[in-house]
N, C-alpha and C positions, 0 to 999 in steps of 0.2 A: 750914277750910283743906284743899284737895284734896291727895290723896296722889300723888306722882310715882313711877311704877314704870319701871324700866329693863328693856327687853326683851333677853333673852339670845339671841344668834344663834350661839353657839359650838357648837351641835349637841346641847345637852342637851334641847331641846324635841323632842317626838315628833309625828310626822305620820302620819295614816292615809291610805293610798292604795290604790285598787282597781287591780289588774291583771287585766283581763278582766271579764266574759266575752266582750267583743267584741274584745279585743286580739288581733291576728294571732299574736303569739308565745305566746298561751295555747294554741295548737294545738287549737282547738275552743272549746267553751263552758265553759272552766274559769275560775273566779274565785278569785284569790288576794288576800285582804285583808292588805296589808303594813303593818306598823308600822315607821316609819323614824325613825332619829336621823341627820339629814343624809342621806347617801347609803347609810348602812349599815342593813340590815334587822335588827331586834331580835326580831320575832315575825311569824308568818304564820298566817293562818286559811284553810285550803284549803276552798273551797266547791264542791260538785258538785251535780248535779241539775237543770241547765237544759235538758238534752236528754232528754226523756222518751220512751224507745223502747218501753217496756212489753212487750218481747219475751218475757219469761218468762211473762207471762199469755197472750200471743198463742199460745204453744206449746200451751196447753190447748184452744184452739179450732180449731187447724189440724191436718190429717192429717199423718202421717209423711212422705207424699210432697210435702206443701206446705211444711213448715217450713224445709227447707234454704235456700230463697230468702229467708226472714226471718233465718236465722242469718247469711247474707251481710251483713246490714245492721248487725250488731253492730260488729265491727272491719271497717269497710267498705273498708279498704285492704289487708286480708288475709282476704278473704272465703273463700278456699279452706280455710284452717285452721279457721275457725269452723264451716263446714259439716261438715267431717270430724269434729270433736268430737261433734257432734249425732248423725250417723249411726252413729258407732262406739258410742255409748251404747245406741242402739236395737239394734244388732247384738249387743252384749254381752248384753242381756236376752234376746233371742230366739235367741241362739246361731246366728246366720246366718253361713254361710260366705261369704267374699269371694274370688273367683278371683284367682290370682296376677297375671294381667295387670292386673286392676283395682287391686290393691295397688300395683303398680309405677306405674301411671298416677297414682294418688293421691300417691305420693312425688314424681313429676315436677312435677305442678302445684303442690304445696305448696312445693317448693323454688323454682320459678319465682316463686311469690307472695312468698317471702321476699326474693328479689332485687328484685322490683318495690317491695316495701314499704320495703326499706332504701334504694333509690334515692330514693324520696319523702322518707324521713327525712333523708338526707344533703343533698339539695337544699334543703329547707325550713330545715334547721338552719343551713346556711351563709347562706341568705337572712336568717334571723333576726339573725345576728351582723354583717351589714352590709357596708358599702362596702369595708372593707379586704380582704375575701375576693373579689378579682376583680370589684370593682364591685357586689357584693351579689347580682347576678342571674346571674353567669356559671356558677357551679357548679350553681345551681338549674336553669338552662335545659339544661345538659349532661345532668344526671341525668334530667330529664323526657324529654329526647330518647331516652335509652336505655330508660326505662320504657315509652315508647310501643311499642318493639319487642316487649316482653313482652306488652303488652296486645293487640298484633296477633296473637300466638300464641293468646291466650285467645279472641279474637274468632273466629278460624278454627276453634277447637275447640268452643266453645259458643254463639257468636253474640252474646256480650256482652263488655264491656270492664271492668266494675266489679263487678257482682253476677252470680253465675254459675249456681247451681243444678246444679252439676256432679256432686256426690256424691249418691248415693241409697242407701237401705238395701239392702245386699247387693252393692254395687259402685259403678259410675259410670254416668252417663247416656249419655255419648258416647264413641265410640272415635276415635282420631286420624285425621284426613283424609289424603288423598294429599299428599305433599310436606311434611307437618308436621315430620317428623323432621329433614329437611335444613334447613328454615327455623329450627328450634330450635337445631341445631348452629351455624349461621351466627350466630344472635343471641348465643349463649353466647360464641363466639369474639370477637365485637365488644365485648361488655360487659367481658369479661376484659381486653381491651386498654385500654379506656377507664378501668378502675379505676386503672391506673397513671397516667393523665393527671390524674385527680382528686387522687391523692396527691401528684403533682408540684406541684400548685397549693397544697396545704395544708401539706405537711411542712416546707417551708422558709419558711413564712409566719409572721413574728414575731407578727403580730396573732392568728393562729389559735392559736399556742402559748400566748400570754399569756392568751387568753380561755378556754382549756380545761384547761391543766395546773394541778393543785391546786385546781380549782374543783368544788364539789359532791361532796366525797369521801364515799363510802359505805363504811364499814369492813365487813370480812367478817362480824363479829359483828352489826352493825346490819342488814346485808342479810338475814341469817338470822332475826333477831328480828322484823323487820317482815314478812318474807315476800315480798320482791321476787324477781323471776324473770327468766329470759331473759338478754339481754346485760348487764343491770344486775348480776345475780347473778354472772355469769362475770367481769365486769370488776372485781369485788371479791374475786377469788381463790377462788371456789367453783366447782369443775368439776362442773357439774350440767346435763345436757341430756337431756330425755326421750327423744330419738331414740337416745341411747346408754344411759341409765340404765334406761329402761323402754320398749324398742323396740316399735313398732307398725307395721302395714302394711308389713312386710318391711324396715324400716330396718336390721335386723341383717345384711342381705345386702350392704350398701354400706360402702365405706371412706371415712371422713372424719374430720377432726380437730375437736376441741372446743376453741376458743380460750379461753384464760384469761389475764387480767391481774390484777395485785395492787394497783395504785394506787387503784382505785375512783373515780377522778375522771372528768370529762367526756372527757378525752383517752383514758383507758383504755376507756371505752364506745365511743368512735370506733374504736379499734384492734380491738376485738373484732368489731364489725360489719364492718369492712373484711375481716377474715379470713373471716367468715361468708359474705360475697359469694362468695369464691373456693371455699369448701367446698360451697356450694349448687350452684355451676356444676359442680363435680366430681361431685356426686351425680347431677345431671341427665344428665351424659354417661354415667355408669354405667347409669342407667335405659335410656337410648336404646340402649346397646350390648347390654344383656341383656334387653330387653323380651320376655317370653314370649308365645307364641301362646295363643289360647283365648278364652273368653267374657269379657265385661267386667262381668257381673253374674250372681249366682246366682239371681236372680228374673226373671220375664218382664217385658217392658215394661209400664209402668203404663197401664192403660186407665180406671181409676176411682179415686176417692179412698179407697174402702173396701177396695181391693185389698190393701194392706199393713197387716197387723195384727200387733201385738207382744204376746206373752203377758204375763200378770201378772208383775211383778218390778220390780227397781230396779237401777240400775248407774251408775257414774261412769266416764266416759271422758275422757282428756286428751291433748292434742297439744302439741308445741313450736311455737308460732306465732312470728312475727317479734319480738313483744314479750315472749314467755315462755309460761308454761303457760296454755292455754285449756282449761277443763274444763266438762263438761256432766253434771249429775246428773239422771237421768231416772227417773220413776216411771210404770210402765205398768199399765193396768187391763184389758188384754185387748182393747181396742177399737182403732180405727184412729187414735186420738189419744192423746197422753200425758195422764196424770192430773195430773202436776206436773213442772215443770222448774226447775232452779236453775243459773245460769250463773256460772262463775268466769272473769272477764276479767283478763287479764294487766295491762292498764293500770290497772284499779281497785286492784290490790295494789301496783303500782309507785308510784302517786301517794301512797300512805301514807307514803313515805319523805321527802317534801318538807318537812314541818314539822321534820324532824330535821336537814336539811342546808342549808336556806335561811337560817335566822338566822345573822348574822355576815357575810354576803356583801353586795355592793352590788346595786342595782336592775338594773344591766346584767348582772350575773352570773345573775340569775334567768332571763333570756332564754336564756342558754347552758345552764343546768341543765335547764330545761323541755324544750328541744330534745333534750338528750341522753337524757332519760327516754322521749321519743317516745310520748306517750299518744294514744289514739284514744277519743273520748268516747262513741261508740256502744256500747262494751262497758263503760263506766263507769256511765252513768246508766241506771237501771232504768225 
């Protein structure tokens, strides 16, 4: 006699589902293996390693004058910050001086990069969360429109819009062209005005509030235990920003606020970044107002790959990128190439928090949480 079994559809059965690595809301080649009970996630296995950049090994084969262009390809939407971490490590080992004008230019381009990166984050995040936010594409298109203005500034400065090779050991490779300061001021005024327009679309939007408030909460203790950084850390109540706590490249010369929120949810991370927009614009204006005269590098223009050599030693340099601490640990052997390099990517550390905050939410919430973390997988996968 055959046995009759009744199937239970009440949600006690578990289903395994892949989100990524091809899913648009995975923000790159991230794969999350979700275990579901109905719509609720009970477990997540975060899988990385689909985007093999091999940039740490490449550093051993490329001269100091070559690698900044590869550092650009780590966090490829914040290339200026990645380049700066690398050259600062080499400068720390060799005790190379950086002229004041070069330091100010470094600050300017890194803050412009922060604004451009946050524009891409806000646009894609709202696109992720869909039609309720102005048709799904409205905020995205507006943000990309403003980001193009910053890329125009980078193009006129270095001749490229995504990967730059702007920073070099001892200074920067290019000085600002004629009319660049005025163009930059106009762009900052425009973006500052548009920020209010973005907020007017989102602050009174019931769908945006429901999808972000109380979702993906990272407590202050969890943030510090896991080692998250940048906007994620500050949105969880920890006032830590390398530009203020460990100033570099003359950041101590500028006035700016470090935004902090205590809720630790998606909405808090949004609010922190919206303030960072305005503070970066404030810093850029101060740079333009006080830009000193003088050389842009303490070293002559590069004519050969062997020209820049770093004495034996090791150092760790770190900068506050749009996603948090970007660090470069460099070992030099006295030649024109590093002996070893180790990279500390902000996205890599920030992703470690996902298994702690995703269980208990719904599948739709994962999309909002991933977007609020804002990972870039060029600096995650080695």
